[in-house]
NUFI-656593 format. One line per 2 residues: number of its first residue (from 1); their letters; for each residue y negated, x negated, z negated of N, C-alpha, C. Coordinates in Angstrom, 1 decimal. Layout:
% residues N
NUM) A) Y X Z Y X Z Y X Z ~ ...
END
This chain:
% residues 170
1) MD) 34.8 28.4 21.0 34.9 27.5 19.8 34.1 26.3 20.3 ~ 33.3 25.7 19.3 32.5 24.5 19.6 33.1 23.3 18.9
3) AE) 32.8 22.2 19.5 33.2 20.9 18.9 32.1 19.9 19.1 ~ 32.0 19.0 18.1 31.0 17.9 18.1 31.7 16.7 18.7
5) IT) 31.0 16.1 19.7 31.6 14.9 20.4 30.5 13.9 20.5 ~ 30.9 12.6 20.7 30.0 11.5 21.0 30.5 10.9 22.2
7) LT) 29.5 10.7 23.1 29.7 10.0 24.4 28.7 8.9 24.5 ~ 29.2 7.7 24.9 28.2 6.6 25.2 28.0 6.7 26.7
9) VD) 26.7 7.1 27.1 26.3 7.3 28.4 25.3 6.3 28.8 ~ 25.7 5.5 29.8 24.8 4.4 30.3 24.3 3.5 29.2
11) GA) 25.2 3.2 28.2 24.9 2.3 27.1 24.3 3.0 25.9 ~ 24.0 4.3 25.9 23.4 4.9 24.7 24.4 6.0 24.2
13) AR) 24.7 5.8 22.9 25.5 6.8 22.2 24.8 8.1 22.1 ~ 25.5 9.2 22.4 24.9 10.5 22.4 25.8 11.5 21.7
15) TL) 25.4 12.2 20.7 26.2 13.2 20.0 25.7 14.6 20.4 ~ 26.7 15.4 20.7 26.3 16.8 21.1 27.4 17.7 20.7
17) TV) 27.1 19.0 20.6 28.1 20.1 20.3 28.3 20.8 21.6 ~ 29.5 21.0 22.0 29.9 21.6 23.2 30.9 22.7 23.0
19) DT) 30.9 23.7 23.8 32.0 24.7 23.8 33.2 23.9 24.3 ~ 34.4 24.2 23.8 35.6 23.4 24.2 36.0 23.6 25.7
21) RT) 35.4 24.5 26.3 35.7 24.7 27.8 34.7 24.0 28.7 ~ 33.7 23.3 28.1 32.7 22.6 28.9 33.2 21.4 29.6
23) TL) 33.0 21.3 30.9 33.4 20.1 31.6 32.5 19.0 31.2 ~ 33.1 17.8 31.5 32.3 16.6 31.2 31.1 16.5 32.1
25) LD) 31.2 17.0 33.3 30.0 17.0 34.2 28.9 17.9 33.7 ~ 29.3 19.1 33.2 28.3 20.0 32.7 27.7 19.5 31.4
27) AL) 28.5 18.8 30.6 27.9 18.2 29.4 26.9 17.1 29.8 ~ 27.2 16.3 30.8 26.3 15.3 31.2 25.0 15.9 31.8
29) RE) 25.2 16.8 32.7 24.0 17.3 33.5 23.2 18.3 32.6 ~ 23.9 19.3 32.1 23.2 20.4 31.4 22.8 20.2 30.0
31) RL) 23.6 19.4 29.3 23.4 19.2 27.9 22.7 17.9 27.6 ~ 22.9 16.8 28.4 22.3 15.5 28.1 21.2 15.2 29.1
33) GV) 21.1 16.0 30.2 20.0 15.7 31.2 20.3 14.5 32.1 ~ 21.5 14.1 32.2 21.9 13.0 33.1 22.3 13.6 34.4
35) TS) 21.3 13.5 35.4 21.5 14.1 36.7 22.0 13.2 37.8 ~ 22.3 12.0 37.5 22.8 11.1 38.6 24.2 11.7 39.1
37) PK) 25.1 12.0 38.3 26.4 12.6 38.9 26.0 14.0 39.4 ~ 26.3 14.3 40.7 25.9 15.5 41.3 27.0 16.5 41.3
39) KG) 26.7 17.8 41.2 27.7 18.9 41.2 27.8 19.3 42.7 ~ 28.9 18.9 43.3 29.1 19.2 44.7 30.0 20.4 44.8
41) CD) 31.3 20.1 44.9 32.2 21.2 45.1 32.7 21.8 43.7 ~ 32.6 21.1 42.7 33.0 21.5 41.3 34.5 21.7 41.3
43) HG) 35.3 21.1 42.2 36.7 21.2 42.3 37.4 19.9 42.5 ~ 36.7 18.8 42.3 37.3 17.5 42.5 37.6 17.1 43.9
45) QC) 37.0 17.7 44.9 37.3 17.4 46.3 36.3 16.6 47.0 ~ 35.1 16.5 46.5 34.0 15.8 47.2 33.6 14.5 46.7
47) GA) 33.8 14.2 45.4 33.4 12.9 44.8 32.0 12.7 44.4 ~ 31.1 13.8 44.7 29.7 13.6 44.4 29.4 13.4 42.9
49) CT) 30.4 13.8 42.0 30.2 13.6 40.6 30.8 12.3 40.0 ~ 31.4 11.5 40.9 32.1 10.3 40.4 31.3 9.5 39.4
51) VL) 31.9 9.1 38.3 31.3 8.2 37.3 32.4 7.2 36.9 ~ 32.0 6.2 36.2 33.0 5.3 35.6 33.3 5.8 34.2
53) LD) 34.5 6.1 33.9 34.9 6.6 32.6 35.8 5.6 31.9 ~ 35.3 4.9 30.9 35.9 3.8 30.3 36.3 2.8 31.3
55) GD) 35.4 2.6 32.3 35.6 1.5 33.3 36.3 1.9 34.6 ~ 36.9 3.1 34.6 37.6 3.5 35.8 37.0 4.7 36.5
57) RA) 37.1 4.8 37.8 36.6 6.0 38.5 37.1 7.3 38.0 ~ 36.3 8.3 37.8 36.7 9.6 37.3 35.8 10.7 37.9
59) LP) 36.4 11.9 38.0 35.7 13.0 38.4 35.4 13.9 37.2 ~ 34.2 13.9 36.7 33.9 14.6 35.5 33.9 16.1 35.6
61) CL) 33.9 16.6 36.9 34.0 18.1 37.1 35.4 18.6 36.7 ~ 36.4 17.7 36.7 37.8 18.0 36.4 38.2 17.7 35.0
63) AL) 37.3 17.2 34.2 37.6 16.8 32.8 36.9 17.6 31.8 ~ 37.5 18.0 30.7 36.9 18.6 29.6 36.2 17.6 28.8
65) AV) 34.9 17.9 28.4 34.2 17.0 27.6 34.9 16.6 26.3 ~ 35.5 17.6 25.6 36.1 17.3 24.3 37.3 16.4 24.4
67) AH) 37.9 16.3 25.6 39.0 15.4 25.8 38.5 13.9 25.9 ~ 37.2 13.7 26.0 36.7 12.4 26.1 35.7 12.0 25.0
69) DG) 35.9 12.6 23.9 35.1 12.2 22.7 35.3 10.7 22.4 ~ 34.2 10.0 22.3 34.2 8.6 22.1 34.2 7.7 23.4
71) AE) 34.3 8.4 24.5 34.4 7.7 25.8 33.0 7.0 26.2 ~ 33.2 5.9 27.0 32.0 5.2 27.6 31.9 5.7 29.0
73) IT) 30.8 6.2 29.4 30.5 6.7 30.7 29.4 5.9 31.4 ~ 29.6 5.4 32.6 28.6 4.8 33.3 28.3 5.6 34.6
75) TA) 27.1 5.9 34.8 26.7 6.6 36.0 26.0 5.6 36.9 ~ 25.6 6.0 38.1 24.9 5.1 39.0 23.6 4.6 38.4
77) DG) 23.0 5.5 37.6 21.7 5.1 36.9 22.0 4.0 35.9 ~ 23.1 3.9 35.3 23.4 2.9 34.3 24.0 1.6 34.8
79) LA) 24.1 1.4 36.1 24.6 0.2 36.7 23.6 -0.9 36.7 ~ 22.4 -0.6 36.9 21.3 -1.7 37.0 21.1 -2.3 35.6
81) AD) 21.0 -3.6 35.5 20.8 -4.3 34.3 19.6 -5.1 34.3 ~ 18.8 -5.1 33.3 17.6 -5.9 33.2 16.7 -5.8 34.4
83) GE) 16.6 -4.6 35.0 15.7 -4.4 36.1 16.2 -4.9 37.4 ~ 17.5 -5.4 37.4 18.1 -5.9 38.7 19.2 -4.8 39.1
85) LH) 19.1 -4.5 40.4 20.1 -3.6 40.9 21.5 -4.2 40.8 ~ 22.5 -3.4 40.6 23.9 -3.8 40.7 24.2 -4.2 42.1
87) PV) 25.1 -5.2 42.4 25.4 -5.6 43.7 25.8 -4.5 44.7 ~ 26.4 -3.5 44.2 26.8 -2.4 45.1 25.5 -1.6 45.4
89) QQ) 24.7 -1.3 44.5 23.4 -0.6 44.8 22.6 -1.4 45.8 ~ 22.5 -2.7 45.6 21.8 -3.5 46.6 22.4 -3.5 48.0
91) AF) 23.7 -3.5 48.0 24.4 -3.5 49.3 24.2 -2.2 50.0 ~ 24.1 -1.1 49.3 23.9 0.2 49.9 22.5 0.3 50.5
93) ID) 21.5 -0.4 49.8 20.2 -0.5 50.4 20.2 -1.4 51.6 ~ 20.8 -2.6 51.5 20.8 -3.5 52.5 21.4 -3.0 53.8
95) RD) 22.5 -2.2 53.6 23.3 -1.7 54.8 22.9 -0.3 55.2 ~ 21.8 0.3 54.5 21.3 1.6 54.8 22.5 2.6 54.8
97) AF) 23.2 2.6 53.6 24.5 3.3 53.5 24.3 4.7 52.9 ~ 23.2 5.3 53.2 22.9 6.7 52.7 21.9 7.3 53.6
99) QC) 22.0 8.7 53.6 21.0 9.4 54.4 20.3 10.4 53.5 ~ 20.8 11.5 53.2 20.1 12.5 52.4 20.2 12.0 50.9
101) GY) 21.2 11.2 50.6 21.3 10.6 49.2 22.0 11.5 48.2 ~ 22.4 12.7 48.5 23.1 13.5 47.5 24.4 12.9 47.0
103) CT) 25.2 12.4 47.9 26.5 11.8 47.5 26.4 10.4 47.0 ~ 25.2 9.8 47.2 25.1 8.3 46.9 25.5 7.9 45.5
105) PG) 25.0 8.6 44.4 25.4 8.1 43.1 27.0 8.1 42.9 ~ 27.6 9.1 43.5 29.1 9.1 43.4 29.7 8.1 44.3
107) QV) 29.2 7.9 45.4 29.7 6.8 46.3 29.5 5.4 45.7 ~ 28.4 5.2 45.0 28.1 3.9 44.4 29.1 3.7 43.2
109) CS) 29.3 4.7 42.4 30.2 4.5 41.3 31.6 4.3 41.8 ~ 32.0 5.1 42.8 33.3 4.9 43.4 33.5 3.5 43.9
111) AV) 32.5 3.0 44.6 32.5 1.6 45.2 32.7 0.6 44.1 ~ 32.0 0.7 43.0 32.2 -0.2 41.8 33.6 -0.1 41.3
113) GV) 34.2 1.1 41.3 35.6 1.3 40.9 36.5 0.6 41.9 ~ 36.3 0.8 43.1 37.1 0.2 44.2 37.1 -1.3 44.0
115) LA) 36.0 -1.9 43.8 36.0 -3.4 43.7 36.7 -3.8 42.5 ~ 36.7 -3.1 41.4 37.4 -3.4 40.2 38.9 -3.3 40.4
117) EV) 39.3 -2.2 41.1 40.7 -2.0 41.5 41.3 -3.2 42.3 ~ 40.5 -3.6 43.3 40.9 -4.7 44.2 41.0 -6.0 43.4
119) DR) 40.0 -6.2 42.5 40.0 -7.4 41.6 41.3 -7.4 40.7 ~ 41.8 -6.3 40.3 43.0 -6.2 39.5 44.2 -6.3 40.3
121) GW) 44.1 -6.3 41.7 45.3 -6.4 42.5 46.0 -5.1 42.8 ~ 45.3 -4.0 42.5 46.0 -2.7 42.7 46.1 -2.4 44.2
123) PS) 47.2 -2.1 44.7 47.4 -1.7 46.1 46.9 -0.3 46.3 ~ 46.6 0.0 47.6 46.4 1.4 48.0 47.4 1.7 49.1
125) HA) 47.2 2.9 49.7 48.1 3.3 50.8 47.9 2.5 52.0 ~ 46.7 1.8 52.1 46.4 1.0 53.3 46.7 -0.4 53.1
127) TE) 47.2 -0.8 51.9 47.5 -2.2 51.6 48.8 -2.5 52.4 ~ 48.7 -3.5 53.3 49.9 -3.8 54.1 51.0 -4.6 53.3
129) DL) 50.6 -5.6 52.6 51.6 -6.4 51.9 51.4 -6.1 50.4 ~ 52.3 -5.4 49.8 52.2 -5.0 48.4 52.4 -6.1 47.4
131) TA) 52.9 -7.3 47.9 53.1 -8.4 47.1 51.9 -9.3 47.0 ~ 50.9 -9.1 47.9 49.7 -9.9 48.0 48.5 -9.2 47.4
133) DP) 47.5 -9.9 47.1 46.3 -9.3 46.6 45.7 -8.5 47.8 ~ 45.2 -7.3 47.5 44.6 -6.5 48.5 43.3 -7.1 49.0
135) QL) 43.0 -7.0 50.3 41.8 -7.5 50.9 40.9 -6.4 51.3 ~ 39.6 -6.7 51.3 38.6 -5.6 51.5 38.4 -5.4 53.0
137) TH) 39.5 -5.1 53.7 39.4 -4.8 55.1 38.7 -3.4 55.3 ~ 38.3 -3.1 56.5 37.7 -1.8 56.8 38.7 -0.7 56.4
139) DE) 39.9 -0.8 56.8 40.9 0.3 56.5 41.1 0.4 55.0 ~ 41.2 -0.7 54.3 41.4 -0.7 52.8 40.2 0.0 52.1
141) VA) 39.0 -0.4 52.5 37.8 0.2 51.9 37.8 1.7 52.2 ~ 38.0 2.0 53.5 37.9 3.4 53.9 38.9 4.3 53.2
143) ER) 40.1 3.8 53.0 41.2 4.5 52.3 40.8 4.7 50.8 ~ 40.3 3.7 50.2 39.9 3.8 48.8 38.7 4.7 48.5
145) MS) 37.8 4.7 49.5 36.6 5.6 49.3 36.8 7.0 49.9 ~ 38.0 7.3 50.3 38.3 8.6 51.0 38.1 9.8 50.1
147) GN) 38.0 9.6 48.8 37.8 10.8 48.0 36.3 11.1 47.8 ~ 35.5 10.3 48.4 34.0 10.6 48.4 33.5 11.0 49.7
149) LC) 33.1 12.2 49.8 32.7 12.8 51.1 31.1 12.6 51.3 ~ 30.7 12.4 52.5 29.3 12.4 52.9 29.1 13.4 54.0
151) RC) 28.3 14.4 53.7 28.0 15.4 54.7 27.2 14.8 55.9 ~ 26.4 13.8 55.6 25.6 13.2 56.7 26.4 12.2 57.6
153) GA) 27.5 11.8 57.2 28.4 10.9 58.0 27.9 9.5 57.9 ~ 27.5 9.0 56.8 27.0 7.6 56.6 28.1 6.6 56.5
155) YV) 29.4 7.0 56.7 30.5 6.2 56.5 30.4 4.9 57.3 ~ 29.8 4.9 58.4 29.7 3.7 59.3 29.0 2.6 58.5
157) NI) 28.1 3.0 57.6 27.4 2.0 56.8 27.9 1.8 55.4 ~ 28.6 2.8 54.9 29.2 2.8 53.5 30.2 1.7 53.4
159) VP) 31.2 1.7 54.3 32.3 0.7 54.3 31.7 -0.7 54.3 ~ 30.8 -1.1 55.2 30.3 -2.5 55.2 29.5 -2.8 53.9
161) AV) 28.9 -1.7 53.3 28.2 -2.0 52.1 29.1 -2.3 51.0 ~ 30.3 -1.6 50.9 31.3 -2.0 49.9 31.8 -3.4 50.1
163) QQ) 32.1 -3.7 51.4 32.6 -5.0 51.7 31.6 -6.1 51.3 ~ 30.3 -5.8 51.6 29.2 -6.8 51.3 29.2 -7.0 49.8
165) AG) 29.3 -5.9 49.0 29.2 -6.1 47.5 30.5 -6.8 47.0 ~ 31.6 -6.7 47.8 32.8 -7.4 47.4 32.9 -8.9 47.9
167) GV) 31.8 -9.3 48.6 31.7 -10.7 49.0 32.3 -10.9 50.4 ~ 32.6 -9.8 51.2 33.1 -10.0 52.5 31.9 -10.0 53.5
169) QA) 31.9 -10.9 54.4 30.9 -10.9 55.5 31.3 -10.0 56.6 ~ 30.8 -8.8 56.5 31.2 -7.8 57.5 30.2 -7.6 58.6
END
């Protein structure tokens, strides 16, 4: 069975007809040609497909497209505004926080989500004082980014990049 849905992807409204079993990731990549979110494991375990869905981190490989009719999706490609890189994108370049680059779009979107969560005061498993605002310590960032895997092992540079984007001098 098919359904017509509308998604706002990187600021542009897109209407498409999808089989109701189509994942959001497949709708983005195969139907809309948005290739920034990568298909890694296709089981929600690697984070390569991470996007911002209505402002929060999400794994589109685990979501049905029809369940998100009307949603706003931001990919790593949609973060740059007016020709200027997003602070997270710039920090990843400054800190050399990527090697092969396959996981980078998901890492970048996840990092943007991490910074928003910290700004909201959401604790993580690494937050020591649950009554205080979380700080972007190494352990805090590493815990929050743990759902995004990097086969190359660029973690040593990813954590400082997230800290830099969050205003921490690491």
